[in-house]
C-alpha positions in Angstrom: -14.6 1.0 -23.2 -13.0 -1.8 -21.1 -15.1 -2.6 -18.0 -12.8 -3.5 -15.0 -15.6 -3.7 -12.5 -15.9 -6.8 -10.3 -18.7 -7.6 -8.0 -16.9 -8.0 -4.6 -13.7 -8.0 -2.7 -13.8 -11.8 -3.0 -13.8 -11.7 -6.8 -11.3 -8.9 -6.8 -8.7 -10.8 -4.8 -8.8 -13.9 -6.9 -5.2 -15.1 -7.7 -3.7 -13.9 -4.4 -1.9 -16.9 -2.9 0.4 -17.8 -0.1 4.0 -16.4 -0.2 3.0 -13.5 -2.5 4.2 -9.8 -2.1 1.4 -7.3 -1.7 1.4 -3.5 -1.8 -1.3 -1.9 0.4 -2.1 1.8 0.2 -3.0 4.3 2.9 -1.5 6.5 5.5 -2.0 5.4 9.1 -5.6 4.2 9.0 -6.6 6.8 6.4 -7.3 5.5 2.9 -6.7 1.8 3.6 -8.5 -0.9 1.6 -10.6 -2.1 4.5 -12.8 -4.5 2.6 -9.8 -6.1 0.8 -7.9 -6.6 4.1 -11.0 -8.2 5.7 -11.2 -10.6 2.6 -7.5 -11.5 3.0 -8.3 -12.5 6.6 -11.2 -14.6 5.4 -9.0 -16.2 2.7 -6.4 -17.1 5.4 -3.7 -16.4 2.9 -0.3 -16.9 4.6 3.4 -16.0 4.5 2.7 -12.7 2.8 5.2 -9.9 2.3 3.3 -6.7 2.8 4.6 -3.3 1.5 2.8 -0.5 3.4 3.6 2.8 5.0 2.5 1.3 8.4 1.2 -1.9 9.9 -2.2 -0.7 11.1 -3.2 -1.0 14.8 -3.8 -4.1 16.8 -7.4 -4.7 15.8 -7.7 -2.9 12.5 -6.1 -2.6 9.1 -3.0 -4.8 8.6 -3.0 -5.4 12.3 -5.8 -8.0 11.6 -3.4 -9.9 9.3 -0.7 -9.8 11.9 -3.1 -11.0 14.5 -3.8 -14.1 12.4 -0.1 -14.7 11.7 -0.6 -14.2 7.9 2.3 -11.8 7.4 5.8 -13.2 7.0 7.6 -9.9 6.3 6.6 -6.2 6.7 8.3 -3.5 4.6 7.3 -0.2 6.1 8.4 3.2 7.2 6.3 3.7 10.4 5.2 0.9 12.7 4.8 2.6 16.1 1.0 2.0 16.7 0.9 -1.8 16.8 1.8 -3.7 20.0 1.3 -7.1 18.2 3.7 -6.0 15.5 6.3 -5.1 18.1 5.9 -8.4 19.9 6.3 -10.4 16.7 9.3 -8.4 15.6 11.1 -8.7 18.9 10.4 -12.4 19.2 11.7 -13.0 15.7 8.3 -14.2 14.3 8.1 -11.4 11.8 10.8 -10.2 9.4 10.9 -6.4 9.2 12.5 -4.0 6.7 12.2 -0.4 7.8 12.6 2.2 5.0 12.7 6.0 5.1 9.3 7.3 4.1 10.3 9.1 1.0 12.4 6.2 -0.2 9.4 3.9 0.3 7.3 6.2 -1.9 10.0 6.5 -4.5 10.5 2.7 -4.6 6.8 2.4 -5.4 7.0 5.1 -8.0 10.0 3.5 -9.6 8.0 0.3 -9.9 5.1 2.2 -11.4 7.3 3.9 -14.0 9.5 0.9 -15.0 12.6 2.3 -13.4 14.7 -0.6 -11.9 16.7 1.5 -9.4 17.7 5.0 -8.3 20.1 6.8 -6.0 19.0 8.8 -3.0 20.8 10.6 -0.2 18.3 9.3 2.4 19.8 6.8 4.8 23.4 7.2 3.8 25.7 6.7 6.9 23.0 4.7 8.7 21.9 1.0 8.9 19.7 1.7 6.0 22.7 1.8 3.7 24.4 -1.4 5.0 25.3 -3.8 2.1 24.1 -1.3 -0.6 26.0 0.4 -3.3 26.8 4.1 -2.6 28.0 6.8 -5.0 28.8 10.4 -4.9 26.8 13.0 -6.9 27.6 16.7 -6.7 29.7 16.2 -3.6 27.0 14.3 -1.7 26.8 10.6 -1.1 23.8 8.6 -2.2 22.5 5.1 -1.7 21.3 2.8 -4.5 17.7 1.6 -3.9 15.8 -0.9 -6.0 12.2 -0.7 -7.3 9.7 -3.1 -5.6 8.6 -6.2 -7.3 5.1 -7.0 -6.0 2.5 -9.4 -7.2 -0.6 -7.3 -6.3 -1.2 -3.7 -5.4 -4.4 -3.0 -3.4 -5.4 0.7 -3.2 -8.4 2.5 -1.9 -9.9 5.5 -3.6 -12.8 7.9 -2.9 -14.4 7.6 -6.3 -13.7 5.5 -9.3 -15.3 4.5 -12.6 -15.7 1.2 -14.4 -12.7 1.9 -16.5 -10.5 2.1 -13.4 -10.0 5.9 -13.2 -9.5 7.0 -9.6 -10.0 10.1 -7.5 -8.5 10.1 -4.0 -9.5 12.3 -1.1 -7.3 14.2 1.4 -4.6 12.2 3.1 -5.6 9.0 1.2 -3.5 10.5 -1.6 -0.4 9.4 0.4 0.9 6.1 -1.1 -2.3 5.0 -2.9 -1.5 6.8 -6.2 2.1 5.7 -6.3 1.2 2.1 -5.6 -1.4 1.9 -8.4 0.3 0.3 -11.4 3.4 -0.6 -9.3 2.6 -4.3 -9.2 1.7 -7.0 -11.7 -2.0 -6.5 -10.9 -3.6 -3.5 -9.2 -7.0 -3.8 -7.4 -8.9 -0.6 -6.5 -11.4 -0.5 -3.7 -13.6 2.6 -3.9 -16.4 4.2 -1.9 -18.4 5.2 -4.9 -18.2 3.5 -8.3 -19.7 5.2 -11.3 -20.0 4.6 -15.0 -17.1 5.4 -17.3 -17.3 9.0 -18.5 -19.0 10.2 -15.3 -15.9 11.7 -13.7 -14.4 15.0 -14.7 -11.1 14.1 -16.5 -9.4 17.1 -14.8 -10.1 15.7 -11.4 -8.7 12.2 -12.0 -5.6 11.4 -10.0 -4.8 7.9 -11.3 -5.8 7.0 -14.9 -7.5 3.6 -15.4 -4.5 2.2 -17.4 -2.9 1.6 -14.0 -5.8 -0.5 -12.6 -6.9 -4.0 -13.6 -9.8 -4.6 -11.2 -12.2 -2.2 -9.4 -15.0 -2.8 -6.9 -17.2 -0.8 -4.6 -16.5 -1.4 -0.9 -19.1 -1.2 1.9 -19.4 -0.4 5.6 -16.2 1.6 5.8 -15.2 2.3 9.4 -12.6 5.0 8.6 -11.1 4.9 12.1 -9.0 7.7 13.4 -5.6 6.5 14.6 -5.0 9.2 17.2 -7.4 11.9 18.1 -5.6 15.2 18.6 -8.5 17.6 19.2 -8.5 20.0 22.2 -10.6 19.4 25.2 -13.7 21.6 25.5 
């Protein structure tokens, strides 16, 4: 059995350099690779292109990389919770590509499955379709979208084993599973790392063949982006 375990985020992120394209899993602040992002801040890696559903908040998640001016371009579908993101975008400091959420997921999945491009009706007739090939299928117009080409995918799972098999929990299953295996190298950060064979095969969401490196994170904050509970 191949052992893909590495000792730390520092070891896991070896090879990530300036000007690379990274995929980062999670939905809002749920299921984001907190330790890996903190390590990227420490590494001071610059001019990154980051593919992520959102850009974190001002002082957490990808917001930390924005704060330190480490991101050159954001490819996202939702960016409404980050004032620094807004400032950099409006000032021209940050290049931004906004993508419909389903298209973002499908471009990850296409990369994961070796599909170079696909047609989707999402975005036709809007700015999303500008400069892209369009074609009619069954009486409906579609836009040609290309699979992502990323250097590293960094995902966060609830449990994993040393062979790289992953189990996600709740909302963390948004984007993390479709990013695993969608880049040249996939790094998995997990809350609990167990020996290969310890996980129930029927519960595994992402098989280890999609993962090259895995490590156990620590001190997860698991912040809540917006509390929507009722007042007592």
